[in-house]
TORZAVO-64957 format. One record per atom (N, C-alpha, C, CB): residue number from 0; z, y, x; chain; atom name; residue in three letters. Coordinates in steps of 0.02 Angstrom, whole numbers, plus 32768, in hexadecimal, padded with zeros to 4 digits. Each point is the difference from the previous one (the first is absolute). Glycine has a CB too. Example, Ala and Ser with C-alpha at 12.3 -4.5 7.8 and 13.67 -1.06 7.14 Angstrom:
BEGIN
+-----+------+------+------+--------+-------+--------+
: num :   pz :   py :   px : chaine : atome : residu :
+-----+------+------+------+--------+-------+--------+
:   0 : 8186 : 7EE4 : 8294 :      A :     N :    ALA :
:   0 : 8000 : 803B : 7FD3 :      A :    CA :    ALA :
:   0 : 8000 : 803C : 802D :      A :     C :    ALA :
:   0 : 803E : 7FC5 : 7FA1 :      A :    CB :    ALA :
:   1 : 7F9E : 8070 : 804D :      A :     N :    SER :
:   1 : 8003 : 803B : 802A :      A :    CA :    SER :
:   1 : 8025 : 8037 : 7FD9 :      A :     C :    SER :
:   1 : 7F94 : 7FE0 : 803B :      A :    CB :    SER :
+-----+------+------+------+--------+-------+--------+
END
This chain:
BEGIN
+-----+------+------+------+--------+-------+--------+
: num :   pz :   py :   px : chaine : atome : residu :
+-----+------+------+------+--------+-------+--------+
:   0 : 8000 : 7FC6 : 802A :      A :     N :    MET :
:   0 : 8000 : 803A : 7FD6 :      A :    CA :    MET :
:   0 : 8000 : 803E : 802D :      A :     C :    MET :
:   0 : 803D : 7FC2 : 7FA3 :      A :    CB :    MET :
:   1 : 7F96 : 806D : 804D :      A :     N :    ALA :
:   1 : 7FF9 : 803C : 8029 :      A :    CA :    ALA :
:   1 : 8039 : 8031 : 7FF0 :      A :     C :    ALA :
:   1 : 7F83 : 7FF1 : 8004 :      A :    CB :    ALA :
:   2 : 8091 : 8034 : 8030 :      A :     N :    ALA :
:   2 : 8034 : 8032 : 7FF7 :      A :    CA :    ALA :
:   2 : 7FE4 : 803B : 7FD8 :      A :     C :    ALA :
:   2 : 8038 : 7FDC : 806C :      A :    CB :    ALA :
:   3 : 7FF3 : 8044 : 7F6E :      A :     N :    LYS :
:   3 : 7FEB : 803A : 7FD9 :      A :    CA :    LYS :
:   3 : 7FF3 : 803B : 802E :      A :     C :    LYS :
:   3 : 8041 : 7FD8 : 7F9C :      A :    CB :    LYS :
:   4 : 7F8B : 804E : 8053 :      A :     N :    THR :
:   4 : 7FEE : 803A : 8028 :      A :    CA :    THR :
:   4 : 8019 : 803F : 7FDE :      A :     C :    THR :
:   4 : 7F9A : 7FC5 : 802C :      A :    CB :    THR :
:   5 : 807E : 8069 : 7FFC :      A :     N :    ASN :
:   5 : 8016 : 8041 : 7FE7 :      A :    CA :    ASN :
:   5 : 7FC4 : 8023 : 7FDF :      A :     C :    ASN :
:   5 : 8059 : 8009 : 805C :      A :    CB :    ASN :
:   6 : 7FB0 : 8016 : 7F69 :      A :     N :    PRO :
:   6 : 7FC8 : 8021 : 7FDE :      A :    CA :    PRO :
:   6 : 7FDC : 8034 : 802B :      A :     C :    PRO :
:   6 : 803C : 7FEC : 7F95 :      A :    CB :    PRO :
:   7 : 7FE9 : 8039 : 8092 :      A :     N :    VAL :
:   7 : 7FE1 : 8033 : 802B :      A :    CA :    VAL :
:   7 : 7FD4 : 7FDE : 8035 :      A :     C :    VAL :
:   7 : 8062 : 804E : 7FED :      A :    CB :    VAL :
:   8 : 7FB7 : 7F7C : 8031 :      A :     N :    THR :
:   8 : 7FDA : 7FDB : 8031 :      A :    CA :    THR :
:   8 : 7FC2 : 7FE2 : 7FE0 :      A :     C :    THR :
:   8 : 8069 : 7FE6 : 8040 :      A :    CB :    THR :
:   9 : 7F9F : 8000 : 7F83 :      A :     N :    PHE :
:   9 : 7FC8 : 7FE2 : 7FDC :      A :    CA :    PHE :
:   9 : 7FCA : 8035 : 7FF5 :      A :     C :    PHE :
:   9 : 804D : 7FAF : 7FC8 :      A :    CB :    PHE :
:  10 : 7FC5 : 808B : 8022 :      A :     N :    LEU :
:  10 : 7FCE : 8035 : 7FF3 :      A :    CA :    LEU :
:  10 : 7FDE : 8016 : 8041 :      A :     C :    LEU :
:  10 : 8044 : 8027 : 7F9E :      A :    CB :    LEU :
:  11 : 7FE0 : 7FDA : 8099 :      A :     N :    LYS :
:  11 : 7FE1 : 8010 : 8041 :      A :    CA :    LYS :
:  11 : 7FCD : 7FCB : 8013 :      A :     C :    LYS :
:  11 : 8069 : 803C : 8024 :      A :    CB :    LYS :
:  12 : 7FA8 : 7F85 : 7FCF :      A :     N :    GLN :
:  12 : 7FD2 : 7FC9 : 8010 :      A :    CA :    GLN :
:  12 : 7FC2 : 8004 : 7FD3 :      A :     C :    GLN :
:  12 : 8061 : 7FB8 : 8024 :      A :    CB :    GLN :
:  13 : 7FA8 : 8059 : 7F9D :      A :     N :    VAL :
:  13 : 7FC8 : 8006 : 7FD2 :      A :    CA :    VAL :
:  13 : 7FD2 : 8038 : 8018 :      A :     C :    VAL :
:  13 : 8046 : 7FD6 : 7FA0 :      A :    CB :    VAL :
:  14 : 7FD7 : 8062 : 8072 :      A :     N :    ARG :
:  14 : 7FD8 : 8039 : 8019 :      A :    CA :    ARG :
:  14 : 7FDA : 7FED : 803F :      A :     C :    ARG :
:  14 : 8053 : 8050 : 7FCE :      A :    CB :    ARG :
:  15 : 7FCE : 7F8C : 805F :      A :     N :    SER :
:  15 : 7FE0 : 7FEA : 803E :      A :    CA :    SER :
:  15 : 7FC5 : 7FD1 : 7FF1 :      A :     C :    SER :
:  15 : 806E : 800B : 803B :      A :    CB :    SER :
:  16 : 7F9B : 7FC6 : 7F97 :      A :     N :    GLU :
:  16 : 7FCA : 7FD1 : 7FEF :      A :    CA :    GLU :
:  16 : 7FC7 : 8024 : 7FDC :      A :     C :    GLU :
:  16 : 8055 : 7FA3 : 7FF9 :      A :    CB :    GLU :
:  17 : 7FBC : 808C : 7FDC :      A :     N :    THR :
:  17 : 7FCD : 8025 : 7FDC :      A :    CA :    THR :
:  17 : 7FD4 : 8028 : 802F :      A :     C :    THR :
:  17 : 804C : 8006 : 7F9D :      A :    CB :    THR :
:  18 : 7FD1 : 8013 : 8099 :      A :     N :    ALA :
:  18 : 7FDA : 8026 : 8031 :      A :    CA :    ALA :
:  18 : 7FCC : 7FD5 : 8023 :      A :     C :    ALA :
:  18 : 8063 : 804B : 8011 :      A :    CB :    ALA :
:  19 : 7FA7 : 7F74 : 7FF1 :      A :     N :    LYS :
:  19 : 7FD2 : 7FD2 : 8021 :      A :    CA :    LYS :
:  19 : 7FC4 : 7FED : 7FD4 :      A :     C :    LYS :
:  19 : 8060 : 7FD4 : 8040 :      A :    CB :    LYS :
:  20 : 7FA4 : 803C : 7F80 :      A :     N :    VAL :
:  20 : 7FCA : 7FEE : 7FD2 :      A :    CA :    VAL :
:  20 : 7FC2 : 802A : 800D :      A :     C :    VAL :
:  20 : 8055 : 7FDE : 7FAA :      A :    CB :    VAL :
:  21 : 7F71 : 8001 : 8055 :      A :     N :    THR :
:  21 : 7FC0 : 8024 : 8005 :      A :    CA :    THR :
:  21 : 7FE8 : 800D : 7FB9 :      A :     C :    THR :
:  21 : 7FE3 : 7FCB : 8071 :      A :    CB :    THR :
:  22 : 8024 : 8072 : 7F79 :      A :     N :    TRP :
:  22 : 7FED : 8011 : 7FBB :      A :    CA :    TRP :
:  22 : 7FB5 : 800C : 7FFC :      A :     C :    TRP :
:  22 : 8072 : 8033 : 7FED :      A :    CB :    TRP :
:  23 : 7F6F : 7FB9 : 7FDB :      A :     N :    PRO :
:  23 : 7FB8 : 800C : 7FF8 :      A :    CA :    PRO :
:  23 : 7FF1 : 804A : 7FF6 :      A :     C :    PRO :
:  23 : 7FF3 : 7F8D : 7FCE :      A :    CB :    PRO :
:  24 : 7FD1 : 8086 : 8046 :      A :     N :    SER :
:  24 : 7FEC : 8046 : 7FF6 :      A :    CA :    SER :
:  24 : 7FF0 : 800B : 7FB6 :      A :     C :    SER :
:  24 : 7FD3 : 8007 : 8077 :      A :    CB :    SER :
:  25 : 8026 : 8037 : 7F76 :      A :     N :    ARG :
:  25 : 7FF0 : 8011 : 7FBA :      A :    CA :    ARG :
:  25 : 7FBD : 7FE1 : 7FED :      A :     C :    ARG :
:  25 : 8041 : 806B : 8009 :      A :    CB :    ARG :
:  26 : 7F8F : 7F98 : 8024 :      A :     N :    ARG :
:  26 : 7FBD : 7FE4 : 7FF3 :      A :    CA :    ARG :
:  26 : 8005 : 7FB4 : 7FF5 :      A :     C :    ARG :
:  26 : 7FCB : 805C : 8046 :      A :    CB :    ARG :
:  27 : 805A : 7F82 : 7FE4 :      A :     N :    GLU :
:  27 : 8009 : 7FB7 : 7FF8 :      A :    CA :    GLU :
:  27 : 8021 : 7FEF : 7FBD :      A :     C :    GLU :
:  27 : 8008 : 7FF5 : 807D :      A :    CB :    GLU :
:  28 : 8028 : 8033 : 7F70 :      A :     N :    THR :
:  28 : 8023 : 7FF4 : 7FC0 :      A :    CA :    THR :
:  28 : 7FD1 : 800A : 7FC5 :      A :     C :    THR :
:  28 : 806B : 8025 : 8035 :      A :    CB :    THR :
:  29 : 7F6D : 8010 : 7FCD :      A :     N :    VAL :
:  29 : 7FD1 : 800E : 7FCA :      A :    CA :    VAL :
:  29 : 7FCB : 7FC8 : 7FFB :      A :     C :    VAL :
:  29 : 8012 : 807D : 800F :      A :    CB :    VAL :
:  30 : 7FD3 : 7F6E : 802A :      A :     N :    ILE :
:  30 : 7FCD : 7FCB : 8000 :      A :    CA :    ILE :
:  30 : 801E : 7FBF : 7FE5 :      A :     C :    ILE :
:  30 : 7FC6 : 8036 : 8062 :      A :    CB :    ILE :
:  31 : 8076 : 7FB9 : 7FB4 :      A :     N :    SER :
:  31 : 8020 : 7FC2 : 7FE7 :      A :    CA :    SER :
:  31 : 800D : 8004 : 7FB5 :      A :     C :    SER :
:  31 : 8035 : 7FF0 : 8071 :      A :    CB :    SER :
:  32 : 7FE1 : 8049 : 7F78 :      A :     N :    THR :
:  32 : 800D : 8009 : 7FB8 :      A :    CA :    THR :
:  32 : 7FC0 : 7FF8 : 7FD8 :      A :     C :    THR :
:  32 : 805F : 804D : 801A :      A :    CB :    THR :
:  33 : 7F6B : 7FD2 : 7FFD :      A :     N :    LEU :
:  33 : 7FC0 : 7FF9 : 7FDE :      A :    CA :    LEU :
:  33 : 7FE8 : 7FB8 : 7FFF :      A :     C :    LEU :
:  33 : 7FE3 : 8075 : 8021 :      A :    CB :    LEU :
:  34 : 8025 : 7F68 : 8017 :      A :     N :    MET :
:  34 : 7FED : 7FB9 : 8003 :      A :    CA :    MET :
:  34 : 8027 : 7FD7 : 7FCD :      A :     C :    MET :
:  34 : 7FE3 : 800E : 807A :      A :    CB :    MET :
:  35 : 805D : 8000 : 7F80 :      A :     N :    VAL :
:  35 : 8029 : 7FDB : 7FCF :      A :    CA :    VAL :
:  35 : 7FE7 : 800E : 7FB9 :      A :     C :    VAL :
:  35 : 8064 : 8006 : 804E :      A :    CB :    VAL :
:  36 : 7F8F : 8039 : 7FA1 :      A :     N :    PHE :
:  36 : 7FE7 : 8010 : 7FBD :      A :    CA :    PHE :
:  36 : 7FBD : 7FDE : 7FF2 :      A :     C :    PHE :
:  36 : 803C : 806D : 8007 :      A :    CB :    PHE :
:  37 : 7F98 : 7F93 : 802A :      A :     N :    ILE :
:  37 : 7FBE : 7FE0 : 7FF7 :      A :    CA :    ILE :
:  37 : 8009 : 7FB5 : 7FF5 :      A :     C :    ILE :
:  37 : 7FCA : 8057 : 8049 :      A :    CB :    ILE :
:  38 : 8061 : 7F89 : 7FDE :      A :     N :    MET :
:  38 : 800B : 7FB8 : 7FF7 :      A :    CA :    MET :
:  38 : 8020 : 7FF1 : 7FBD :      A :     C :    MET :
:  38 : 800C : 7FF4 : 807C :      A :    CB :    MET :
:  39 : 8020 : 8037 : 7F6C :      A :     N :    VAL :
:  39 : 801F : 7FF6 : 7FBE :      A :    CA :    VAL :
:  39 : 7FCB : 8004 : 7FCA :      A :     C :    VAL :
:  39 : 806D : 8030 : 802A :      A :    CB :    VAL :
:  40 : 7F66 : 8000 : 7FDB :      A :     N :    ILE :
:  40 : 7FCB : 8008 : 7FCE :      A :    CA :    ILE :
:  40 : 7FD1 : 7FC4 : 8001 :      A :     C :    ILE :
:  40 : 8007 : 807D : 800C :      A :    CB :    ILE :
:  41 : 7FE6 : 7F6C : 8030 :      A :     N :    ILE :
:  41 : 7FD4 : 7FC5 : 8005 :      A :    CA :    ILE :
:  41 : 8023 : 7FC2 : 7FE4 :      A :     C :    ILE :
:  41 : 7FC9 : 8032 : 8066 :      A :    CB :    ILE :
:  42 : 8076 : 7FC5 : 7FAB :      A :     N :    SER :
:  42 : 8026 : 7FC6 : 7FE7 :      A :    CA :    SER :
:  42 : 8007 : 8003 : 7FB4 :      A :     C :    SER :
:  42 : 803F : 7FFA : 806D :      A :    CB :    SER :
:  43 : 7FCF : 8040 : 7F79 :      A :     N :    ALA :
:  43 : 8007 : 8008 : 7FB7 :      A :    CA :    ALA :
:  43 : 7FBE : 7FEF : 7FDD :      A :     C :    ALA :
:  43 : 8059 : 8058 : 8011 :      A :    CB :    ALA :
:  44 : 7F70 : 7FC0 : 800B :      A :     N :    ALA :
:  44 : 7FBE : 7FF2 : 7FE2 :      A :    CA :    ALA :
:  44 : 7FF1 : 7FB5 : 8002 :      A :     C :    ALA :
:  44 : 7FD8 : 8072 : 8022 :      A :    CB :    ALA :
:  45 : 8037 : 7F6E : 8017 :      A :     N :    PHE :
:  45 : 7FF4 : 7FB8 : 8007 :      A :    CA :    PHE :
:  45 : 8029 : 7FD9 : 7FCD :      A :     C :    PHE :
:  45 : 7FE7 : 8010 : 807A :      A :    CB :    PHE :
:  46 : 8059 : 7FFD : 7F82 :      A :     N :    PHE :
:  46 : 802B : 7FDA : 7FD3 :      A :    CA :    PHE :
:  46 : 7FEF : 800F : 7FB6 :      A :     C :    PHE :
:  46 : 805A : 8000 : 8058 :      A :    CB :    PHE :
:  47 : 7F92 : 803D : 7F99 :      A :     N :    PHE :
:  47 : 7FEA : 800F : 7FBC :      A :    CA :    PHE :
:  47 : 7FC2 : 7FD7 : 7FEE :      A :     C :    PHE :
:  47 : 802F : 8075 : 800A :      A :    CB :    PHE :
:  48 : 7FA0 : 7F8A : 8024 :      A :     N :    ALA :
:  48 : 7FC2 : 7FDA : 7FF4 :      A :    CA :    ALA :
:  48 : 800F : 7FB5 : 7FFA :      A :     C :    ALA :
:  48 : 7FBE : 8058 : 803F :      A :    CB :    ALA :
:  49 : 806D : 7F8E : 7FED :      A :     N :    ALA :
:  49 : 8012 : 7FB9 : 7FFE :      A :    CA :    ALA :
:  49 : 8023 : 7FF0 : 7FBE :      A :     C :    ALA :
:  49 : 800A : 7FFD : 807E :      A :    CB :    ALA :
:  50 : 8023 : 802E : 7F6C :      A :     N :    ASP :
:  50 : 8024 : 7FF6 : 7FC1 :      A :    CA :    ASP :
:  50 : 7FCF : 8000 : 7FC5 :      A :     C :    ASP :
:  50 : 8066 : 8036 : 8031 :      A :    CB :    ASP :
:  51 : 7F6D : 7FFA : 7FCE :      A :     N :    GLN :
:  51 : 7FCF : 8004 : 7FCA :      A :    CA :    GLN :
:  51 : 7FD4 : 7FC1 : 7FFF :      A :     C :    GLN :
:  51 : 8000 : 807D : 8008 :      A :    CB :    GLN :
:  52 : 7FE9 : 7F6D : 8031 :      A :     N :    LEU :
:  52 : 7FD5 : 7FC5 : 8005 :      A :    CA :    LEU :
:  52 : 8026 : 7FC1 : 7FE8 :      A :     C :    LEU :
:  52 : 7FC2 : 8035 : 8060 :      A :    CB :    LEU :
:  53 : 807B : 7FC2 : 7FB8 :      A :     N :    MET :
:  53 : 8027 : 7FC6 : 7FEB :      A :    CA :    MET :
:  53 : 800F : 8002 : 7FB5 :      A :     C :    MET :
:  53 : 8033 : 7FFA : 8073 :      A :    CB :    MET :
:  54 : 7FDC : 8040 : 7F73 :      A :     N :    GLY :
:  54 : 800C : 8007 : 7FB8 :      A :    CA :    GLY :
:  54 : 7FC2 : 7FEE : 7FD8 :      A :     C :    GLY :
:  54 : 8054 : 8059 : 8018 :      A :    CB :    GLY :
:  55 : 7F73 : 7FBD : 8000 :      A :     N :    TRP :
:  55 : 7FC1 : 7FF1 : 7FDE :      A :    CA :    TRP :
:  55 : 7FF1 : 7FB5 : 8002 :      A :     C :    TRP :
:  55 : 7FD4 : 8073 : 801E :      A :    CB :    TRP :
:  56 : 8035 : 7F6E : 801D :      A :     N :    LEU :
:  56 : 7FF4 : 7FB9 : 8007 :      A :    CA :    LEU :
:  56 : 8030 : 7FD7 : 7FD5 :      A :     C :    LEU :
:  56 : 7FD7 : 8014 : 8074 :      A :    CB :    LEU :
:  57 : 8069 : 7FFE : 7F8B :      A :     N :    ILE :
:  57 : 8030 : 7FDC : 7FD7 :      A :    CA :    ILE :
:  57 : 7FEF : 8008 : 7FB6 :      A :     C :    ILE :
:  57 : 805A : 8011 : 8058 :      A :    CB :    ILE :
:  58 : 7F90 : 802B : 7F95 :      A :     N :    GLY :
:  58 : 7FEA : 800C : 7FBB :      A :    CA :    GLY :
:  58 : 7FC6 : 7FD3 : 7FEE :      A :     C :    GLY :
:  58 : 8027 : 8075 : 8008 :      A :    CB :    GLY :
:  59 : 7FA9 : 7F82 : 8025 :      A :     N :    LEU :
:  59 : 7FC8 : 7FD4 : 7FF4 :      A :    CA :    LEU :
:  59 : 8017 : 7FB8 : 7FF6 :      A :     C :    LEU :
:  59 : 7FB6 : 804C : 8043 :      A :    CB :    LEU :
:  60 : 8076 : 7F9D : 7FE9 :      A :     N :    VAL :
:  60 : 8017 : 7FBB : 7FFD :      A :    CA :    VAL :
:  60 : 8028 : 7FF4 : 7FBF :      A :     C :    VAL :
:  60 : 8004 : 7FFB : 807E :      A :    CB :    VAL :
:  61 : 8027 : 8032 : 7F6F :      A :     N :    LEU :
:  61 : 8028 : 7FF7 : 7FC4 :      A :    CA :    LEU :
:  61 : 7FD8 : 8006 : 7FC0 :      A :     C :    LEU :
:  61 : 8061 : 802B : 803F :      A :    CB :    LEU :
:  62 : 7F6C : 7FFF : 7FC0 :      A :     N :    ASN :
:  62 : 7FD7 : 8007 : 7FC4 :      A :    CA :    ASN :
:  62 : 7FD0 : 7FC6 : 7FF6 :      A :     C :    ASN :
:  62 : 8009 : 807B : 800D :      A :    CB :    ASN :
:  63 : 7FE6 : 7F62 : 8028 :      A :     N :    VAL :
:  63 : 7FD3 : 7FC7 : 7FFB :      A :    CA :    VAL :
:  63 : 8021 : 7FC7 : 7FDA :      A :     C :    VAL :
:  63 : 7FC8 : 8021 : 806C :      A :    CB :    VAL :
:  64 : 8079 : 7FD6 : 7F9E :      A :     N :    GLY :
:  64 : 8025 : 7FC9 : 7FE1 :      A :    CA :    GLY :
:  64 : 800C : 8009 : 7FB6 :      A :     C :    GLY :
:  64 : 8034 : 7FEE : 806C :      A :    CB :    GLY :
:  65 : 7FC2 : 804E : 7F7A :      A :     N :    ILE :
:  65 : 8010 : 800E : 7FB9 :      A :    CA :    ILE :
:  65 : 7FC4 : 7FF0 : 7FD5 :      A :     C :    ILE :
:  65 : 8052 : 8059 : 8021 :      A :    CB :    ILE :
+-----+------+------+------+--------+-------+--------+
END
């Protein structure tokens, strides 16, 4: 079991570790955000089309038996 750390020491360690992080530039963040939105739109269109197709096919199969 690890020993408890003093809150002040903990915050100093957090600040030290945060300083080591390589943060993305504004341009990188904007490009990544746009890529995510584009992929969400493509995925939504694909799953909508797949759902519509499966619904149509199931409708055909169920109506044939009646």
